[in-house]
N, C-alpha and C positions, 0 to 999 in steps of 0.2 A: 198566077192566078191571083186575084183580089176579089173579095166578096165583102159584103154587107147585108144589111137586112133586107133591102129591096132591090138590090142587084148583084151580078156576078160579072167580071170580067176576065176572060182568057186571051191569052197571047199565044203567037205562033211564030217564032220561039219565045218572043219577048213582047211586052206591051210597050206601047211607046211611052217615052220619058216625059212627054206633054201630059199625058193623062193619070199617070200613077208616080209617086215621089216614095222613097224609103230613106228614112234617117236612122243609121247604125253605127254602133260603136265596136272596133275591134278590141275584145277583152285579151285575148290570147292566141299566139301563134305558136305552134308546138310540134314537134315531131315524135312520133310513135318511138318505143323502145325497138331496137334492131333485132330482127329475126332472120334465124340462119336458114335458107333453103339449100337442102343438100340433095344431089341427085347422083346416083351411082349406077351405069348402065350395066346390065348383065352382059357377061362374056366379054366385057372389055375392061381396060385398066382406065377408062375415062371417069373423072369426079368433076363436079360441078359446084362449087362454093359462092352463094351468093348473098350478101348481107342486104336485107330490104327494110326499109322504114318508108312510113307513110307520112307526109303532112298533113295538118289541121289547122284550122282557123276557126276560133270559137267568137261569135259576133252576139251582141246585143241590139235587138231591134227597138228603137225608141218611139220611131211614129212612123205610120203608114197613111198617107193622104191619097185621095183619088179624087178627082174631077166629077161632077155630076153627069150622071149618064142619061142621055136623050134616048127615050124609046119610040 
């Protein structure tokens, strides 16, 4: 979605690249601290140990430009 004082553009699922452009810079790419997921099933000797980390990307949007929309 891109909006201004006089218009709004919605895309399904994305807006056309000829109408809208975004200039952005990747600031940081990181992974979160590992978390231990431990499952012990009752009445069984089964244990599951899983280490889980999530990846995250931090971006800084510098400029968003949109062509004029005809009504």
